[in-house]
C-alpha positions, 0 to 999 in steps of 0.5 A, spaced: 882 138 161 875 137 159 873 134 152 869 139 148 863 138 144 867 137 137 873 133 140 878 139 142 881 139 149 881 145 154 881 148 161 875 150 165 878 154 170 877 162 167 884 164 170 887 159 164 884 163 159 891 166 157 896 162 153 898 156 157 905 153 154 908 147 156 915 145 154 916 137 154 922 134 155 924 132 147 927 126 144 929 124 137 927 117 135 932 115 130 933 109 126 935 105 132 933 108 139 933 105 146 931 111 151 930 109 158 927 115 163 927 114 171 924 119 175 921 120 182 915 125 182 910 128 187 903 127 187 900 131 181 906 134 178 905 132 171 911 130 167 911 131 159 915 127 154 915 128 147 918 123 142 920 126 135 920 122 129 927 123 126 927 116 122 930 116 115 928 112 109 933 106 110 930 105 117 929 098 119 926 098 126 920 102 123 915 101 129 915 104 136 914 101 143 913 105 149 913 101 156 911 104 163 912 102 170 910 105 176 911 104 183 906 100 186 907 102 193 903 109 193 902 109 186 896 111 182 899 113 176 895 116 170 899 116 163 896 120 157 899 119 150 898 123 144 900 120 137 900 126 132 899 123 125 902 125 119 895 125 115 890 124 120 888 127 127 891 125 133 890 119 137 889 121 144 888 116 150 889 113 157 894 108 157 891 101 160 895 100 167 895 093 170 899 093 177 902 100 175 905 097 168 902 098 161 905 098 154 903 102 148 905 099 141 905 104 135 906 100 128 909 104 122 912 110 126 917 111 121 912 113 116 905 115 119 907 119 125 910 125 126 911 125 134 908 122 140 907 126 147 907 122 153 904 125 160 905 122 166 902 124 173 901 120 180 894 121 183 895 117 189 894 123 194 887 127 194 888 131 200 892 134 206 898 136 202 904 139 205 911 142 203 915 135 204 911 130 200 914 123 198 916 121 192 914 116 187 918 113 182 917 111 175 920 108 169 919 110 162 922 106 156 922 107 149 925 103 143 924 102 136 923 095 134 919 091 128 913 087 131 912 080 129 905 080 129 900 085 126 898 091 131 892 096 131 895 103 131 892 108 136 886 111 133 883 118 133 876 118 136 871 121 132 868 126 136 860 126 136 857 131 133 862 133 127 860 134 120 861 129 115 862 131 108 857 125 106 851 128 110 851 134 105 852 131 099 860 132 099 866 128 100 873 129 103 877 133 099 872 137 096 873 145 095 867 149 098 865 156 099 859 159 102 854 164 098 856 171 098 863 169 101 869 169 097 873 164 102 875 158 099 876 152 104 878 144 103 874 139 107 876 133 110 872 127 113 873 129 120 869 135 120 874 140 119 875 145 113 882 149 112 882 156 109 886 157 103 890 164 105 891 166 098 890 164 091 897 163 090 897 157 095 891 154 091 894 154 085 900 151 088 896 144 088 894 142 082 891 136 084 886 140 087 883 142 081 881 149 078 877 154 080 871 151 077 871 145 081 869 150 087 862 148 090 858 153 092 854 151 099 850 155 104 853 159 110 850 153 114 853 148 111 860 152 111 859 153 118 858 146 120 865 144 118 870 147 124 875 151 121 882 149 122 886 154 126 893 152 126 898 152 120 906 151 120 911 152 114 913 145 111 919 142 115 918 148 121 917 146 128 913 153 129 906 153 129 901 159 128 894 160 130 889 164 125 883 166 127 878 167 122 874 174 123 870 174 116 874 180 113 881 180 109 887 175 111 
């Protein structure tokens, strides 16, 4: 994967232009969860795990701790995490490993997080592969807990070059449309805009204001904000990709 200019991730290989679908092994995190995963892996064979927030309002153990321990012998593990927040962009990072061990602490998992994805691969061998490669073990432990001391959550990195509302005399939550364009968007602090698919959806959110609150901007200002292209129904797992072509939806 390579980071693009706007913070998204993609593949450089032209043969991967089609849909690349990964089905991670999925676990639900409830009020009290302790999950231990032991696995033997070949080099460069990634394992994807997804942990969904299934905690209810009565949950006391609101924090989440993820521990990784890989084999020191022939171990050169890479552990990537993706923390999908409910109200801000995902935090993507590489777990710091010391002697092939590391810990990821996520405070307020109960209230702030939708899911956590962990991607593990061992990258010890670089060449000379054959059909009978050796296996290297690792253990991934996930547990709900209550941190005794304040813990800083994994934060999304602010991509370079992203538009900021204040750069254009705007603020997060403003409604904009470009001159000569009927499409109305709501912008956020992270440089994205979301299209209202039809007027009914707009009118469902009274706190956004009225049609009179829509700010007319130049096409250049509109285009400075990236269009969010993924949508889903409330409470549904299925995600839809939308491509804005400039015509009617």
